[in-house]
C-alpha positions in Angstrom: -28.5 -7.1 31.6 -29.7 -3.4 31.5 -32.7 -2.9 33.8 -34.8 0.3 33.8 -38.3 1.3 33.0 -40.7 -1.6 31.7 -40.8 0.6 28.5 -36.8 0.5 28.4 -34.9 -2.2 26.3 -33.5 -4.5 28.5 -31.2 -6.4 26.8 -28.9 -6.3 24.0 -30.0 -9.7 22.5 -27.4 -9.6 19.3 -24.7 -9.1 21.7 -26.0 -11.9 23.6 -26.3 -14.3 20.6 -22.8 -13.4 19.9 -21.9 -15.1 23.2 -24.1 -17.9 23.5 -22.6 -18.8 20.1 -18.8 -18.1 21.5 -19.6 -20.5 24.3 -20.8 -23.2 22.1 -17.5 -22.9 20.2 -15.4 -22.6 22.9 -17.2 -26.2 24.1 -17.1 -27.6 20.7 -13.2 -26.6 20.6 -12.8 -28.2 24.5 -14.7 -31.6 23.3 -12.5 -32.0 20.2 -9.1 -31.8 22.3 -10.6 -33.9 24.8 -11.4 -36.8 22.2 -7.9 -36.6 20.8 -6.3 -36.2 24.1 -4.3 -33.2 23.7 -6.2 -30.7 25.3 -8.1 -29.9 28.9 -9.8 -32.5 30.8 -13.2 -32.6 30.2 -15.5 -30.3 32.3 -16.0 -31.1 36.1 -14.8 -34.7 35.6 -17.1 -35.5 33.0 -16.5 -38.4 30.8 -15.4 -37.7 26.9 -19.0 -39.4 25.9 -20.8 -37.5 28.5 -19.1 -34.2 27.7 -20.3 -35.1 24.1 -23.8 -36.0 25.2 -24.1 -32.6 27.3 -22.9 -30.3 24.2 -25.0 -32.0 22.0 -28.1 -31.4 24.5 -27.2 -27.6 24.7 -26.6 -27.0 21.1 -30.1 -28.9 20.5 -31.8 -26.9 23.0 -30.4 -23.6 22.0 -31.3 -24.0 18.1 -35.1 -25.4 19.5 -35.4 -22.2 21.5 -34.3 -20.0 18.2 -36.8 -21.6 16.3 -39.7 -21.8 18.7 -39.2 -18.5 20.0 -37.0 -15.8 18.5 -37.1 -16.1 14.8 -41.4 -15.8 15.6 -40.6 -12.3 17.3 -38.1 -11.3 14.3 -40.9 -12.6 11.9 -43.3 -10.4 13.7 -40.8 -7.7 13.7 -39.7 -7.8 9.9 -41.8 -10.3 8.1 -39.0 -9.7 5.4 -36.7 -12.0 6.8 -39.1 -15.3 6.2 -36.3 -16.4 3.6 -33.5 -16.1 6.1 -35.4 -17.7 9.0 -36.2 -20.3 6.5 -33.0 -21.0 5.9 -31.6 -20.6 9.7 -34.3 -23.8 10.3 -33.2 -25.8 7.6 -29.6 -25.3 8.7 -31.0 -26.2 11.9 -32.4 -29.3 11.1 -29.2 -30.5 8.8 -27.1 -29.7 12.0 -29.7 -32.0 13.9 -29.0 -34.7 11.8 -25.4 -34.6 12.2 -25.9 -34.1 16.2 -27.9 -37.6 16.2 -25.3 -39.4 14.2 -22.6 -37.7 16.6 -24.9 -38.6 19.6 -24.9 -42.5 18.0 -21.2 -42.8 17.9 -20.9 -41.4 21.9 -23.6 -44.3 22.6 -21.4 -46.5 21.6 -18.4 -45.8 24.0 -17.4 -48.4 25.9 -15.6 -47.8 29.0 -15.5 -44.1 27.6 -13.3 -45.1 25.0 -14.8 -44.9 21.2 -14.0 -48.5 19.4 -13.1 -46.2 16.3 -12.0 -42.6 17.8 -11.2 -41.8 13.6 -14.8 -42.0 12.5 -15.9 -40.1 15.7 -13.3 -37.3 15.0 -14.3 -37.1 11.5 -18.1 -36.5 12.5 -17.1 -34.3 15.4 -15.1 -32.2 12.5 -17.9 -32.0 10.2 -20.4 -30.8 12.8 -18.0 -28.5 13.6 -17.1 -26.9 10.1 -20.7 -26.6 9.5 -21.8 -25.4 12.5 -19.0 -22.7 12.4 -19.9 -21.3 9.5 -23.8 -21.5 10.4 -23.1 -19.5 13.9 -21.1 -16.8 11.6 -23.9 -16.4 9.1 -26.5 -16.1 11.7 -24.5 -13.6 13.6 -24.3 -11.4 10.2 -27.9 -11.8 9.7 -29.4 -11.3 13.0 -26.9 -9.4 15.3 -27.9 -5.6 14.5 -31.4 -6.7 14.1 -31.5 -8.1 17.5 -29.8 -5.4 18.9 -32.5 -3.0 17.6 -35.1 -4.8 19.0 -37.2 -2.4 21.4 -39.3 -4.6 23.5 -41.0 -4.0 26.6 -39.7 -5.7 29.5 -41.9 -8.6 30.2 -43.5 -9.1 27.4 -43.9 -12.2 25.5 -41.9 -11.5 23.0 -38.9 -10.3 25.1 -39.4 -13.6 26.9 -39.3 -15.4 23.6 -36.2 -14.3 22.6 -34.4 -14.6 26.2 -35.8 -18.2 26.2 -33.6 -18.6 23.1 -30.5 -17.0 25.1 -30.6 -17.8 28.5 -29.9 -20.8 30.3 -29.0 -23.1 27.2 -25.4 -23.7 28.5 -26.2 -24.4 31.8 -27.4 -27.9 30.7 -27.1 -30.4 33.3 -24.4 -32.8 32.8 -25.5 -36.0 30.2 -24.9 -39.6 32.2 
């Protein structure tokens, strides 16, 4: 993070958004590989079930942070973004419904083995396809605007945007 006087831009929020999205993409790929057994082990010895639930929690926290804070700030800056923000919130709601289905399948795991691995993989692949498309579209729609924000350090607006981007991926592992 760049530091400076209170009036200086303290962040490049668009770049941070892409970094968070890249981490979500990487974690999704790792989860897919772990479920299929053809990739690296799950992080820190987590079971595949815990890995899945931790990913779902991080994704949910990220989208809730965007919906509750960052989008409000963007609408204050540019009310003409209302249609874009509405579409992003609709996407978040749809993705949340897919996450609920994936979590339900993960919750059925017995001894960390899904009874129907193919069904779980289909849900994960469906979520992955929609999430990948959503993240790319969100970046095209918002990165330049976010990088152009000139919010005072410590302002309510700066904190709202930062909260949507900071610490989301540091979620404690699910059990």
